[in-house]
C-alpha positions as CSV (number, residue, x, y, z in Angstrom):
1,M,133.3,314.7,54.6
2,G,136.1,312.2,53.9
3,R,138.8,310.3,55.7
4,E,139.5,311.5,59.2
5,I,143.0,312.7,60.2
6,L,143.9,313.8,63.7
7,F,145.7,317.2,64.2
8,A,147.7,317.0,67.4
9,T,146.4,320.2,68.9
10,T,143.7,321.6,71.2
11,N,143.7,325.0,69.5
12,P,140.3,325.4,67.6
13,N,141.7,328.2,65.4
14,K,144.6,326.0,64.2
15,K,142.2,323.1,63.6
16,E,139.9,325.3,61.5
17,R,142.8,326.7,59.5
18,F,144.1,323.2,58.6
19,Q,140.6,322.0,57.8
20,V,140.5,324.7,55.2
21,Y,143.9,323.6,53.8
22,F,143.0,319.9,53.7
23,S,139.3,319.8,52.8
24,P,140.1,319.8,49.1
25,L,142.1,316.7,49.6
26,G,139.1,314.9,51.0
27,L,140.3,314.9,54.6
28,K,138.3,315.7,57.7
29,V,140.5,317.2,60.4
30,I,139.7,316.3,64.0
31,S,141.8,317.4,67.0
32,Y,142.6,316.3,70.6
33,A,139.4,318.2,71.7
34,D,137.4,315.6,69.7
35,L,138.8,312.7,71.7
36,E,137.6,311.5,75.0
37,N,141.0,310.9,76.6
38,K,143.3,313.8,77.5
39,I,146.6,313.8,75.8
40,E,149.7,315.5,77.0
41,V,152.9,315.8,75.0
42,I,156.2,316.9,76.5
43,E,157.7,319.2,73.8
44,D,161.4,318.8,74.7
45,G,162.8,318.1,71.3
46,K,165.9,319.9,70.1
47,T,164.3,320.9,66.8
48,P,160.8,321.7,65.5
49,E,160.9,318.4,63.6
50,E,161.4,316.4,66.8
51,N,158.5,318.1,68.5
52,A,156.2,317.7,65.5
53,R,157.1,313.9,65.5
54,K,156.3,313.6,69.2
55,K,152.9,315.3,68.7
56,A,152.0,313.1,65.7
57,A,153.1,309.9,67.4
58,A,151.1,310.8,70.5
59,G,148.0,311.5,68.4
60,Y,148.4,308.2,66.5
61,C,148.8,306.2,69.8
62,A,145.7,307.8,71.3
63,S,143.4,307.5,68.3
64,G,144.8,304.8,65.9
65,K,144.1,307.3,63.1
66,P,146.7,308.9,60.8
67,S,147.9,311.9,62.8
68,F,149.9,315.0,62.1
69,G,151.6,317.5,64.4
70,V,153.0,321.0,63.6
71,D,155.7,322.9,65.6
72,Y,156.9,326.5,65.2
73,W,160.2,328.1,66.3
74,L,161.5,331.6,66.1
75,T,165.2,332.5,65.5
76,I,166.3,336.1,65.7
77,V,169.5,336.9,63.9
78,G,172.1,338.4,66.2
79,L,170.7,337.1,69.5
80,P,173.0,334.9,71.5
81,E,172.1,331.2,71.3
82,N,171.3,330.9,75.0
83,I,168.4,333.5,74.7
84,Q,167.0,332.6,71.3
85,P,163.2,332.2,71.5
86,G,163.2,328.8,69.7
87,Q,160.0,327.1,70.6
88,Y,159.4,329.3,73.7
89,V,158.2,332.5,71.9
90,R,155.9,333.4,74.8
91,R,158.2,332.1,77.6
92,I,160.5,335.0,77.9
93,Y,163.4,335.7,80.3
94,I,162.2,338.1,83.0
95,G,162.8,338.6,86.7
96,K,165.9,338.5,88.9
97,N,166.4,334.7,88.4
98,N,166.5,335.1,84.6
99,Q,164.0,332.2,84.2
100,R,161.5,331.8,81.4
101,V,158.1,333.0,82.3
102,E,154.8,332.9,80.3
103,A,154.3,336.4,79.1
104,D,151.2,338.4,78.2
105,D,151.0,340.5,75.0
106,K,152.4,343.6,76.7
107,Q,155.3,341.8,78.3
108,M,156.2,340.1,75.0
109,L,156.2,343.4,73.1
110,E,158.4,345.1,75.7
111,Y,160.8,342.2,75.8
112,Y,161.3,341.7,72.0
113,T,161.3,345.5,71.3
114,N,164.2,345.7,73.8
115,K,166.1,342.8,72.3
116,V,165.8,344.1,68.7
117,G,166.7,347.6,70.0
118,M,170.0,346.1,71.3
119,L,170.6,344.7,67.8
120,G,170.4,348.2,66.2
121,G,166.6,348.5,65.9
122,K,166.2,346.1,63.0
123,T,167.2,342.5,62.2
124,K,166.2,339.5,60.3
125,A,164.3,336.7,61.9
126,L,163.2,333.2,60.8
127,W,160.0,331.4,61.5
128,I,160.8,327.7,61.2
129,S,157.9,325.3,61.1
130,A,157.8,321.5,60.8
131,I,155.0,319.1,60.1
132,A,155.1,315.4,60.9
133,L,152.6,312.8,59.7
134,T,152.4,309.4,61.5
135,I,150.4,306.7,59.6
136,S,151.6,303.7,61.5
137,P,153.9,302.9,64.5
138,E,156.8,302.4,62.0
139,K,156.1,305.1,59.5
140,T,156.3,308.9,60.0
141,Y,157.0,311.5,57.4
142,T,158.3,315.0,58.1
143,E,159.1,318.3,56.4
144,T,160.5,321.6,57.6
145,F,159.8,325.1,56.2
146,T,161.4,328.5,56.8
147,R,159.8,331.9,56.4
148,E,161.9,335.1,56.7
149,T,160.7,338.2,58.4
150,I,162.1,341.5,59.6
151,M,161.9,342.5,63.2
152,V,162.1,346.2,64.3
153,S,162.1,348.0,67.6
154,E,159.7,350.7,66.4
155,R,156.2,349.4,66.9
156,S,153.2,349.8,64.7
157,A,150.2,351.5,66.4
158,T,148.1,348.4,65.6
159,V,148.5,345.4,67.9
160,N,146.8,342.1,67.1
161,E,145.5,340.6,70.3
162,G,147.2,337.2,70.9
163,E,149.8,337.9,68.2
164,P,151.6,341.0,69.5
165,L,154.8,340.3,67.5
166,N,152.9,341.2,64.3
167,S,153.3,344.9,65.4
168,I,157.2,344.7,65.3
169,Q,157.5,342.5,62.2
170,I,157.8,343.8,58.7
171,D,156.6,341.7,55.7
172,P,159.6,341.6,53.3
173,V,157.2,341.6,50.3
174,T,154.9,344.6,51.1
175,G,157.2,346.5,53.5
176,K,154.3,346.8,55.9
177,Y,154.0,345.7,59.5
178,L,152.2,342.4,59.7
179,S,149.6,344.0,61.9
180,D,148.9,346.6,59.2
181,L,148.3,344.2,56.4
182,T,145.0,344.3,54.7
183,K,142.8,341.2,55.0
184,D,143.7,340.2,51.4
185,E,147.4,340.7,52.0
186,L,147.2,338.6,55.2
187,L,145.2,335.9,53.4
188,S,147.9,335.9,50.6
189,L,150.6,335.4,53.2
190,Q,148.7,332.6,55.0
191,K,148.0,331.0,51.6
192,Q,151.7,330.7,50.9
193,G,152.2,328.9,54.2
194,G,149.2,326.7,53.6
195,E,150.4,325.6,50.2
196,R,153.5,324.1,51.8
197,Y,151.4,322.0,54.1
198,I,149.0,321.0,51.3
199,G,151.9,320.0,49.1
200,F,153.3,317.9,51.9
201,M,150.0,316.1,52.6
202,K,149.4,315.5,48.9
203,K,152.7,313.5,48.7
204,H,151.4,311.1,51.3
205,L,147.7,311.1,50.7
206,Q,147.5,307.6,49.2
207,E,148.9,306.1,52.5
208,I,146.3,307.8,54.8
């Protein structure tokens, strides 16, 4: 298929999505699941870029192949800094000890609906994503992208399994809940994000 590039993930859906993005560039995307050795990355960076760098570097060290990592953070306008989701979108504050706990879809919806309700029922939010590409021990490239969304406390009747926050997010372009977008509308939204990653990889393609 082409030159192999390692995606620092074990998620098969993410691997498939980025393979679609990068196939036209002549790249074959493999993932941690394709390697024999198990790789663990401590994602303790202070920014999405730092975590993406850690993932890409770990992938390169494990495989010797050009490797890229992607990291996503969520910032909700109006929430105090100490309870911003950041990289821990699923690890919410619940319980008497106020410690982050891995939440299921129902818990996430209840938690974020409550938080947005405290902000008046509607607020802006930012999805911040970073990609890092490591092509040698001394050379890593990074880029960060931001996508604006609107979060509301009134839920859509449609809940996407595994992505519950889609039912309390409004797409600024269509005015629809993300969970209510048609397949074509959703593909268009994903395409916009994909073009950013494709553009990034194109800039460094000759070095891979």
